[in-house]
C-alpha positions in Angstrom: 37.7 -232.6 -114.7 41.2 -234.3 -116.1 42.7 -233.1 -113.0 39.9 -235.0 -110.7 40.2 -238.6 -113.0 44.4 -238.0 -112.6 43.8 -237.9 -108.6 41.3 -241.1 -108.8 43.9 -243.0 -110.5 46.4 -242.1 -108.1 44.5 -243.0 -105.1 43.4 -246.2 -106.4 47.1 -247.1 -107.7 48.7 -245.5 -104.4 46.5 -248.0 -102.1 46.7 -251.5 -104.0 50.5 -251.1 -104.3 51.3 -249.4 -100.8 49.5 -252.6 -99.7 51.1 -255.0 -102.2 54.6 -254.0 -101.0 53.2 -254.5 -97.1 52.3 -257.6 -97.5 55.7 -258.8 -99.3 57.6 -257.1 -96.5 55.5 -259.2 -94.2 56.1 -262.1 -95.8 59.5 -261.4 -95.9 59.5 -260.9 -92.3 60.5 -257.4 -92.5 59.9 -255.2 -89.2 57.2 -252.6 -89.6 60.2 -249.7 -90.4 60.6 -252.1 -93.4 56.8 -252.5 -94.3 56.4 -248.8 -94.7 59.6 -248.2 -96.5 58.6 -251.5 -99.3 55.4 -250.1 -99.2 56.8 -246.6 -100.6 58.7 -247.6 -102.4 56.0 -250.1 -104.5 53.6 -247.0 -104.7 56.0 -244.2 -105.2 58.9 -246.2 -107.2 57.7 -245.6 -110.7 56.7 -242.6 -110.6 60.4 -241.1 -109.4 62.0 -243.7 -112.2 59.2 -242.3 -115.0 60.3 -238.9 -113.5 64.2 -239.6 -114.2 63.7 -240.7 -117.4 61.1 -238.1 -118.8 63.2 -235.0 -117.0 60.8 -234.2 -114.5 62.3 -233.4 -110.9 61.9 -236.3 -108.5 61.6 -233.9 -105.9 57.7 -233.3 -106.9 56.9 -236.4 -104.7 57.3 -234.4 -102.1 54.6 -231.9 -102.7 52.1 -235.1 -102.5 51.4 -235.0 -99.3 47.3 -236.7 -100.0 49.1 -239.3 -101.6 51.8 -240.4 -99.1 49.1 -240.1 -96.2 46.7 -242.5 -97.8 49.9 -244.7 -98.4 50.9 -244.8 -94.6 47.6 -245.3 -93.5 46.7 -248.0 -96.2 49.6 -249.7 -95.0 48.7 -249.1 -91.1 45.6 -251.1 -91.9 47.6 -253.7 -93.6 50.1 -254.5 -90.6 47.4 -254.5 -88.2 44.8 -256.6 -90.3 44.3 -260.6 -89.1 46.1 -263.1 -90.4 43.1 -264.5 -92.1 41.8 -261.6 -93.7 45.3 -261.1 -95.0 45.1 -264.4 -96.7 41.8 -263.7 -98.5 43.7 -260.5 -100.1 46.2 -262.9 -100.8 43.7 -264.9 -103.3 43.3 -261.7 -104.7 47.0 -260.4 -105.2 46.7 -260.7 -108.9 43.5 -258.7 -108.8 44.5 -256.0 -106.8 48.0 -256.0 -108.4 46.0 -255.3 -111.8 43.8 -252.4 -110.1 47.4 -251.0 -109.4 48.6 -251.6 -112.9 45.8 -250.4 -114.7 45.7 -247.0 -112.4 49.4 -246.1 -112.3 49.7 -246.6 -116.4 47.1 -244.4 -116.9 48.0 -242.0 -114.5 51.3 -242.3 -115.9 50.4 -241.7 -119.2 48.0 -239.0 -118.4 51.2 -237.3 -117.1 53.2 -237.2 -120.1 50.7 -236.4 -122.9 50.6 -233.3 -124.4 53.9 -233.1 -123.4 56.1 -235.6 -124.8 55.7 -238.0 -128.0 54.0 -241.2 -128.2 56.5 -243.1 -127.2 57.3 -241.2 -124.0 53.8 -241.3 -123.4 54.3 -245.3 -123.9 57.5 -245.8 -121.5 55.7 -243.0 -119.0 52.8 -245.6 -118.8 54.9 -248.6 -118.3 57.8 -247.5 -116.3 54.6 -246.0 -113.4 52.8 -248.9 -113.7 55.6 -251.8 -113.3 58.6 -250.0 -111.7 57.5 -249.8 -108.1 56.5 -253.5 -108.6 59.9 -254.4 -109.7 61.9 -252.3 -107.0 59.7 -253.9 -104.1 60.5 -257.9 -106.0 64.2 -256.8 -106.1 64.3 -255.4 -102.6 62.6 -258.6 -101.3 65.0 -260.7 -103.1 62.5 -261.9 -105.6 62.5 -262.0 -109.3 60.4 -259.2 -111.0 57.3 -260.6 -111.9 57.2 -258.5 -114.9 60.0 -260.4 -116.4 58.8 -264.0 -115.3 55.1 -264.2 -115.4 52.2 -263.7 -117.6 52.1 -260.8 -120.1 52.0 -257.9 -117.5 53.9 -254.7 -118.6 52.6 -255.3 -122.1 49.1 -253.9 -120.9 51.0 -250.7 -119.5 52.3 -249.9 -122.5 48.9 -250.8 -124.6 47.3 -248.0 -122.5 49.8 -245.2 -123.1 49.6 -245.9 -126.6 45.6 -245.8 -126.8 45.8 -242.3 -124.7 48.5 -241.0 -126.3 46.7 -241.6 -129.6 44.0 -239.6 -128.0 41.3 -242.8 -128.5 40.7 -242.3 -124.6 40.4 -238.8 -123.2 37.3 -238.0 -121.2 36.9 -239.0 -117.7 34.1 -241.9 -118.7 36.2 -243.3 -121.4 39.3 -243.5 -119.3 37.5 -245.3 -116.4 36.2 -248.1 -119.2 40.1 -248.1 -120.8 40.9 -248.9 -116.7 38.6 -251.9 -116.7 39.2 -253.1 -119.7 43.2 -253.3 -118.7 42.7 -255.2 -115.6 40.1 -257.4 -117.1 43.3 -258.4 -119.8 45.4 -258.5 -117.2 43.7 -261.3 -114.9 43.2 -262.6 -118.6 46.5 -263.2 -119.2 46.8 -264.7 -115.4 43.9 -266.8 -115.8 44.8 -268.6 -119.0 48.7 -268.3 -118.6 49.3 -265.7 -121.7 53.0 -265.1 -121.8 55.7 -263.5 -124.5 57.9 -265.5 -126.3 60.7 -266.6 -124.2 63.8 -268.6 -124.9 65.2 -270.5 -122.0 68.8 -271.5 -121.9 69.3 -273.0 -119.0 68.2 -276.4 -120.3 70.2 -276.2 -123.5 73.1 -275.7 -122.3 72.8 -278.5 -119.4 71.9 -280.8 -122.5 75.3 -279.0 -124.3 77.4 -279.9 -121.0 75.9 -283.5 -120.3 76.3 -284.1 -124.2 80.0 -282.8 -124.4 80.7 -284.9 -121.4 79.3 -288.2 -123.0 81.4 -287.0 -126.0 84.4 -286.8 -123.8 84.0 -290.3 -122.1 83.1 -292.1 -125.4 86.5 -291.1 -126.6 88.3 -291.9 -123.7 86.8 -295.1 -123.7 87.8 -295.6 -127.2 90.6 -294.6 -127.0 91.8 -297.1 -123.5 90.4 -300.2 -126.2 92.9 -299.3 -128.8 95.7 -299.2 -126.5 94.6 -302.7 -125.3 97.2 -305.6 -126.4 
């Protein structure tokens, strides 16, 4: 049964992220090859990065024939959808992104649970949940969502922590956790919850402006002192 629920989360995450990558590629006016490449990177990039860090052969991706076919079918459908339907998807983009994040975070945690310590389970959950999206944004020339937007990776880490600690084990409990992560992700979008941040851009700009003012004032004072 554990393997069944693992497969369910894999399929959900693959569809959500493959379509997300395909739509970003179309927004950036990529050709159909670019759509497939960006969609596949979004859907499988997080798992590849996770496998690299926990020392699992990345070639296991080629054994996931069903998921690869699922991703290709999902991207093909997205490519031929009417623009009106794609606009509807865009309005709900955060929700579908939350679905992919939650599904892959849980999938990544299940992948590492029982084989690695809690810290590795949390990292596996986070990287599986956010890795593909980060690679997608970088390839599309965008600032990664996870590094600038509302609380994002924290929910993947939290999912990994509770699974690693054994609080959610059965399929029903994991489905409840799946819904909880989606709800908290959407709450962070709605209320704009953010992690503490410190911007140096404005501070440095103000500092440079202040230094210029000081130099200009000193220069004027020097010129006035030299006048007879």
